[in-house]
C-alpha positions as CSV (number, residue, x, y, z in Angstrom):
1,M,15.0,-17.5,17.1
2,E,18.1,-16.4,18.9
3,R,18.0,-13.1,20.8
4,L,19.0,-10.3,18.5
5,V,22.2,-8.4,19.3
6,S,22.9,-4.8,18.2
7,T,23.8,-5.8,14.6
8,G,20.6,-7.9,14.5
9,W,18.5,-4.9,15.4
10,N,20.2,-2.8,12.8
11,A,19.6,-5.5,10.2
12,L,15.9,-5.6,11.3
13,F,15.5,-1.8,10.9
14,Q,17.0,-2.0,7.4
15,L,14.6,-4.8,6.6
16,V,11.5,-2.8,7.5
17,A,12.9,0.6,6.4
18,R,10.9,2.2,3.6
19,P,12.2,4.7,1.1
20,E,10.8,8.2,1.2
21,I,7.1,8.1,0.5
22,D,5.7,9.8,-2.6
23,R,2.7,11.6,-1.2
24,R,1.4,13.1,-4.5
25,P,-2.4,12.7,-4.7
26,G,-4.0,10.1,-7.0
27,R,-1.0,8.1,-8.0
28,L,-1.7,5.1,-10.3
29,I,0.2,2.7,-12.4
30,L,-0.9,1.9,-15.9
31,L,0.5,-1.3,-17.4
32,L,0.1,-1.7,-21.1
33,R,1.0,-5.0,-22.8
34,L,1.7,-5.4,-26.5
35,E,-0.2,-8.4,-27.6
36,N,1.0,-11.1,-30.1
37,M,4.7,-10.4,-29.2
38,Q,5.8,-13.8,-30.5
39,I,4.0,-13.3,-33.9
40,L,5.4,-9.8,-34.2
41,T,8.9,-10.9,-33.4
42,D,8.8,-13.7,-35.9
43,R,7.5,-11.3,-38.5
44,L,9.8,-8.3,-37.8
45,E,12.8,-10.0,-36.3
46,Q,14.9,-8.3,-33.6
47,A,15.8,-5.1,-35.4
48,G,12.2,-4.5,-36.5
49,M,10.9,-5.2,-33.0
50,S,13.4,-2.6,-31.5
51,H,12.1,-0.1,-34.0
52,L,8.5,-0.9,-33.2
53,L,9.0,-0.5,-29.5
54,E,10.8,2.8,-29.9
55,Q,7.8,4.1,-32.0
56,E,5.4,2.8,-29.4
57,I,7.1,4.7,-26.6
58,M,7.0,7.9,-28.7
59,N,3.3,7.5,-29.4
60,L,2.5,6.8,-25.8
61,R,4.5,9.8,-24.7
62,D,2.6,12.0,-27.1
63,A,-0.6,11.3,-25.2
64,L,0.9,12.1,-21.7
65,R,2.1,15.0,-19.7
66,P,5.9,15.4,-19.0
67,Q,5.4,14.2,-15.4
68,D,3.9,10.9,-16.5
69,P,7.0,8.8,-17.4
70,V,6.9,5.7,-19.7
71,K,9.2,2.7,-19.1
72,I,9.6,-0.7,-20.6
73,V,9.6,-3.1,-17.6
74,A,9.5,-6.4,-19.6
75,P,9.4,-7.3,-23.3
76,G,6.3,-5.7,-24.7
77,L,5.2,-4.4,-21.3
78,F,5.0,-0.6,-20.7
79,E,4.7,1.0,-17.3
80,I,3.2,4.5,-17.0
81,T,2.8,6.4,-13.7
82,L,-0.3,8.6,-13.8
83,H,-1.4,11.3,-11.4
84,C,-5.2,11.7,-11.5
85,R,-7.7,12.8,-8.9
86,S,-10.3,10.2,-9.7
87,W,-10.8,6.8,-11.3
88,A,-12.9,8.4,-14.0
89,A,-10.1,10.8,-14.9
90,A,-7.5,8.0,-14.8
91,M,-9.6,5.9,-17.2
92,V,-9.9,8.8,-19.6
93,V,-6.2,9.2,-19.6
94,A,-5.6,5.5,-19.9
95,R,-7.9,5.1,-22.9
96,R,-6.3,8.1,-24.6
97,V,-2.9,6.6,-24.1
98,Q,-4.1,3.2,-25.4
99,Q,-5.5,4.8,-28.5
100,H,-2.2,6.6,-29.3
101,G,-0.4,3.4,-28.8
102,Q,-2.6,1.5,-31.2
103,Q,-2.0,3.7,-34.1
104,R,-0.8,2.0,-37.3
105,L,3.0,2.0,-37.6
106,A,5.2,1.5,-40.6
107,V,8.0,-0.9,-39.6
108,M,10.5,-2.2,-42.1
109,G,8.1,-1.7,-45.0
110,Q,5.2,-3.3,-43.2
111,M,2.1,-1.7,-41.7
112,I,1.6,-2.9,-38.1
113,K,-1.6,-2.4,-36.0
114,P,-0.5,-2.8,-32.4
115,V,-3.0,-4.1,-29.8
116,L,-2.6,-3.0,-26.2
117,T,-4.2,-4.5,-23.1
118,G,-4.1,-2.3,-20.0
119,L,-4.2,-2.8,-16.3
120,L,-4.8,0.3,-14.1
121,I,-3.5,-0.2,-10.6
122,P,-3.8,2.3,-7.6
123,Y,-0.4,3.1,-6.0
124,P,-1.6,5.2,-3.0
125,R,0.4,7.9,-1.4
126,L,1.0,5.6,1.6
127,S,1.3,2.3,-0.3
128,L,1.8,-0.8,1.8
129,I,3.2,-2.7,-1.2
130,S,6.6,-1.8,-2.7
131,K,6.5,-0.7,-6.3
132,T,8.6,-3.6,-7.4
133,R,6.2,-6.1,-5.8
134,L,3.2,-4.2,-7.2
135,L,4.6,-4.5,-10.7
136,R,5.5,-8.1,-10.3
137,Q,2.0,-9.0,-9.1
138,G,0.5,-6.8,-11.7
139,Q,2.3,-8.8,-14.4
140,K,0.9,-12.0,-12.8
141,K,-2.6,-10.5,-13.0
142,M,-2.1,-9.7,-16.7
143,E,-1.1,-13.3,-17.4
144,S,-4.5,-14.4,-16.1
145,I,-6.4,-12.0,-18.4
146,G,-8.8,-14.0,-20.7
147,P,-9.4,-13.6,-24.5
148,A,-12.5,-11.5,-23.9
149,E,-10.5,-8.8,-22.0
150,L,-7.7,-8.4,-24.6
151,G,-7.4,-4.9,-26.0
152,R,-9.3,-3.5,-23.0
153,I,-8.3,-1.4,-19.9
154,I,-9.0,-3.3,-16.7
155,L,-9.5,-1.6,-13.4
156,L,-7.9,-3.1,-10.3
157,K,-9.5,-1.2,-7.5
158,S,-8.4,-3.5,-4.6
159,P,-4.8,-4.6,-5.1
160,R,-4.8,-5.9,-1.5
161,D,-7.3,-8.6,-2.6
162,H,-5.3,-9.6,-5.6
163,L,-1.6,-8.8,-5.1
164,T,-0.6,-11.4,-2.5
165,D,1.9,-14.2,-3.1
166,E,0.9,-16.1,-0.1
167,L,-0.8,-15.6,3.3
168,P,1.7,-14.7,6.1
169,V,2.0,-17.2,8.9
170,T,3.4,-15.0,11.6
171,I,3.5,-11.3,12.4
172,A,7.1,-11.3,11.4
173,D,6.0,-12.6,8.0
174,A,3.4,-9.9,7.8
175,V,6.0,-7.3,8.6
176,K,8.2,-8.5,5.8
177,A,5.2,-8.4,3.5
178,G,4.6,-4.7,4.4
179,Q,1.2,-5.5,6.0
180,M,1.8,-4.1,9.5
181,I,0.7,-0.4,9.4
182,A,0.3,2.4,11.8
183,Y,-2.8,4.4,12.7
184,F,-2.3,7.6,14.7
185,Q,-4.5,8.9,17.6
186,P,-4.0,12.4,18.9
187,K,-3.5,13.6,22.4
188,V,-4.8,17.1,23.3
189,C,-3.9,19.4,26.1
190,C,-6.8,20.2,28.5
191,H,-5.4,23.7,29.2
192,S,-4.6,25.0,25.8
193,G,-6.6,22.6,23.6
194,R,-3.7,22.1,21.2
195,V,-2.5,18.7,20.0
196,T,0.5,17.6,22.0
197,G,1.3,14.5,20.0
198,F,0.0,11.2,18.5
199,E,0.2,7.6,19.6
200,A,1.1,5.1,16.9
201,L,-1.2,2.1,17.1
202,T,-0.5,-1.0,15.1
203,R,-2.9,-2.5,12.6
204,W,-2.6,-5.5,10.4
205,Q,-3.8,-4.9,6.8
206,H,-4.6,-8.6,6.2
207,P,-4.8,-9.8,2.6
208,T,-8.2,-11.4,3.1
209,Q,-9.6,-10.1,6.4
210,G,-9.0,-6.4,6.0
211,I,-7.8,-4.1,8.8
212,L,-7.3,-6.1,12.0
213,P,-6.8,-4.5,15.5
214,P,-4.1,-5.7,17.9
215,A,-6.5,-7.9,19.9
216,N,-6.8,-10.1,16.9
217,F,-3.1,-10.9,16.6
218,M,-1.1,-9.8,19.7
219,P,-1.9,-12.8,21.9
220,G,0.6,-15.6,21.4
221,M,3.1,-13.5,19.5
222,A,6.6,-14.9,19.7
223,E,9.7,-12.8,20.6
224,A,10.7,-12.6,16.9
225,D,7.2,-11.2,16.2
226,H,7.6,-8.5,18.9
227,N,11.0,-7.5,17.6
228,A,9.9,-7.2,14.0
229,L,6.7,-5.4,14.9
230,T,8.5,-2.9,17.1
231,A,11.1,-2.3,14.4
232,T,8.5,-1.5,11.8
233,M,6.4,0.7,14.2
234,L,9.5,2.7,15.0
235,Q,9.9,3.4,11.3
236,H,6.3,4.4,11.1
237,V,6.7,6.8,14.0
238,L,9.8,8.4,12.5
239,D,8.1,8.7,9.1
240,A,5.2,10.5,10.8
241,L,7.4,13.0,12.6
242,T,9.2,13.8,9.3
243,F,5.9,14.0,7.4
244,W,4.4,16.5,9.9
245,D,7.5,18.6,9.8
246,K,7.6,18.8,6.0
247,S,3.8,19.5,6.0
248,G,4.2,22.6,8.2
249,F,2.4,21.3,11.3
250,H,4.1,21.4,14.6
251,V,3.6,18.0,16.3
252,E,6.0,17.8,19.2
253,T,6.0,14.0,19.9
254,A,4.9,10.6,18.6
255,S,4.6,7.6,20.9
256,L,5.8,4.1,20.4
257,N,4.6,1.2,22.5
258,I,7.3,-1.0,23.9
259,S,7.6,-3.8,26.5
260,N,10.3,-5.6,28.4
261,I,10.5,-8.1,25.5
262,E,12.2,-5.5,23.3
263,L,13.9,-3.7,26.2
264,G,15.4,-7.1,27.3
265,D,17.4,-7.2,24.1
266,P,21.0,-6.0,24.6
267,G,21.2,-4.0,21.4
268,F,17.8,-2.3,21.4
269,S,18.6,1.1,22.9
270,D,21.7,1.6,20.7
271,A,19.7,0.7,17.6
272,V,16.8,3.1,18.4
273,L,19.2,6.0,19.0
274,Q,21.1,5.2,15.8
275,E,17.8,5.4,13.9
276,L,16.9,8.8,15.5
277,E,20.4,10.1,14.6
278,K,20.1,8.9,11.1
279,R,16.7,10.6,10.6
280,Q,18.0,13.7,12.4
281,I,15.1,13.6,14.9
282,A,15.7,14.8,18.4
283,P,15.3,12.0,21.0
284,H,12.8,14.1,23.1
285,R,10.3,13.8,20.3
286,L,10.1,10.0,20.7
287,V,7.8,8.9,23.6
288,L,8.2,5.4,24.8
289,E,4.9,4.0,26.1
290,L,5.8,1.3,28.5
291,L,3.4,-1.6,28.5
292,E,3.8,-2.7,32.1
293,S,1.0,-5.3,31.7
294,M,3.7,-7.4,29.9
295,G,5.7,-7.7,33.2
296,P,7.6,-5.6,35.8
297,I,10.4,-3.7,34.1
298,N,12.8,-4.0,37.0
299,S,12.7,-7.8,36.8
300,D,15.2,-7.8,33.9
301,P,18.6,-6.0,34.3
302,L,19.0,-5.6,30.5
303,A,15.6,-4.0,30.2
304,H,16.5,-1.6,33.1
305,K,19.8,-0.7,31.4
306,N,18.2,-0.2,27.9
307,L,15.4,2.0,29.2
308,K,17.8,4.1,31.3
309,H,20.0,4.6,28.3
310,L,17.1,5.8,26.2
311,L,15.9,8.2,28.8
312,E,19.4,9.6,29.5
313,A,19.6,10.3,25.7
314,G,16.4,12.4,25.9
315,C,13.6,10.0,25.0
316,R,10.4,10.5,27.1
317,L,8.6,7.8,29.1
318,D,4.9,7.3,29.5
319,L,3.6,4.6,31.8
320,D,0.7,3.1,29.8
321,D,-2.5,1.7,31.4
322,F,-1.6,3.2,34.7
323,G,-3.3,1.3,37.6
324,T,-3.5,-2.0,35.9
325,G,0.2,-3.1,35.6
326,Y,2.7,-4.7,37.9
327,A,5.0,-2.0,39.3
328,S,4.1,1.5,38.0
329,L,5.0,3.3,41.2
330,D,8.4,1.5,41.3
331,A,9.0,2.5,37.7
332,I,8.2,6.2,38.5
333,R,10.7,6.1,41.4
334,T,13.4,4.3,39.4
335,F,13.1,6.0,36.0
336,G,11.4,9.3,36.6
337,A,8.5,8.8,34.2
338,H,7.3,12.0,32.4
339,R,3.6,11.0,32.3
340,I,1.2,8.4,33.5
341,K,-1.6,7.3,31.2
342,I,-4.7,6.7,33.2
343,D,-6.3,3.5,32.1
344,R,-9.8,3.8,30.4
345,S,-11.2,1.6,33.1
346,Y,-11.0,4.6,35.5
347,V,-12.2,7.0,32.8
348,T,-15.5,5.5,31.5
349,G,-18.5,7.2,33.0
350,C,-16.3,9.5,35.1
351,D,-18.8,12.4,34.7
352,V,-21.5,10.5,36.5
353,D,-19.9,7.7,38.5
354,A,-18.8,8.8,42.1
355,N,-16.5,5.8,42.5
356,Q,-14.7,6.8,39.3
357,Q,-14.4,10.4,40.4
358,R,-12.8,9.4,43.7
359,M,-10.3,7.2,42.0
360,L,-9.4,9.9,39.4
361,S,-9.1,12.5,42.1
362,A,-6.6,10.3,44.0
363,I,-4.6,9.5,40.9
364,L,-4.4,13.2,39.9
365,A,-3.5,14.3,43.4
366,M,-0.7,11.7,43.5
367,A,0.6,12.8,40.1
368,E,0.6,16.4,41.2
369,K,2.7,15.5,44.3
370,L,5.1,13.6,42.2
371,R,5.2,16.4,39.5
372,I,4.2,14.0,36.8
373,E,1.9,14.8,33.9
374,T,-1.3,12.9,33.3
375,V,-3.1,11.6,30.2
376,A,-6.6,10.1,30.4
377,E,-7.1,7.3,27.9
378,G,-10.4,6.1,26.4
379,V,-12.2,9.5,26.6
380,E,-15.3,8.7,24.6
381,T,-17.9,11.5,25.3
382,Q,-17.8,15.3,25.5
383,Q,-19.1,15.0,29.1
384,E,-16.1,12.9,30.2
385,H,-13.9,15.3,28.3
386,A,-15.3,18.3,30.2
387,Y,-15.2,16.6,33.6
388,L,-11.5,15.5,33.2
389,A,-10.5,19.0,32.1
390,Q,-12.2,20.6,35.1
391,L,-10.7,18.0,37.4
392,G,-7.2,19.0,36.3
393,C,-6.1,16.2,34.0
394,D,-3.3,17.5,31.7
395,E,-4.1,15.7,28.5
396,L,-6.8,13.6,26.9
397,Q,-6.9,10.8,24.3
398,G,-9.9,9.0,22.9
399,Y,-12.8,8.9,20.5
400,A,-14.1,12.2,21.9
401,I,-11.1,13.8,20.3
402,A,-10.6,11.5,17.3
403,K,-10.5,7.9,16.3
404,P,-7.1,6.4,15.3
405,M,-6.5,7.4,11.6
406,P,-4.0,6.7,8.8
407,L,-1.1,9.1,8.7
408,E,-2.4,11.0,5.6
409,Q,-5.6,11.8,7.4
410,T,-3.8,13.5,10.3
411,L,-3.2,16.6,8.2
412,E,-6.9,17.2,7.7
413,F,-7.5,16.5,11.4
414,L,-4.8,19.0,12.5
415,A,-6.1,21.7,10.2
416,R,-9.6,21.3,11.4
417,H,-8.7,20.9,15.1
418,N,-6.5,24.1,15.0
419,E,-9.5,26.0,13.8
420,Q,-11.9,24.6,16.4
421,V,-9.5,24.6,19.4
422,D,-11.0,27.6,21.1
423,S,-14.3,25.8,21.5
424,L,-13.0,22.7,23.2
425,P,-14.2,22.1,26.7
426,G,-11.8,23.4,29.3
427,A,-9.5,25.0,26.7
428,T,-7.8,28.3,27.7
429,S,-5.4,30.6,26.0
430,G,-2.6,29.8,28.4
431,N,0.8,28.3,27.6
432,L,0.4,25.1,29.6
433,C,1.1,21.7,28.0
């Protein structure tokens, strides 16, 4: 694939952009199919069928609330969006609607007893499948319904297992299929205890293998895969910042992992800044986590130019996996990084391992001299949490705070964490971080 130019990145962002997400709880789609359409059409002809469908819609609406719309999406196929808190409640509503739709009707002097077969499909608040695709695949599922299931309501609890056209071959294919999702892991301030931001971590919601971590698919990715994945992860990051703002939680930043592969593209920085402007999100809220393990950033003039452009616009720079990359100190000198993220290999067992303690003390002393903030990654125990806080690390990230989570779960975490923040090890009431 040829290297993308600016217009290429804009097209890529449009490809992966998602419409505003409907986050109402318990959203489901009920498909109801009118059976024996051909027989009814032959018997009633076109005018009679139109009258029959109009009466069907009226009967279905009588069983629903005003916020549950009814549409005809194909001949004899009705789509109803339901909002229920449980599968049991959804089934009760679906059966009630079905019963109303199967009432006898007088059409052109004939009594007709409609038969409706239903398919109940979850359409979650953070659906990974577009509604159009969900309906298309739902129709395919209904075509496979056997005679024994006619006139019944069928539950489809795992659309991911059923609603796939074909398995993706590359990560770029998975992006197009809407299967690359983001989990979010919080960072907390050691001084105040508050959440300073979240890092977006990519996951592949594979059609047959479930949720896959990056280690399962990152090795061997082509340039096109990296570009497509970065584009969709940026959309997830911007979605998250907008979501937190609308939900009333102050989350200052969200982090996006990038490498010199994306930065080496001439149009990358312009495209990112255009996305920020379009979303009306201040650049300083986007943190770029530079994966130096991919190669030294200063080895590519285009990467150097792109990163400088983004930082001058206000984006923040974190050096990820500090201590394991190629040229972290050179990047600090050249770009003025805001934070270094201390790799977990220096964090594990730091509360009991003297060698780890000496390394951490040296890294923190250097950061203090350079006036750079520090984040310790991979903090897995409360003992490590307490030791790092006492040692003077600025921020922490890891399982001791929280595991990576889907976006909708971050609200519960934020509410719970805000209540408990005073009891965190090393937390103070100061204004640091």
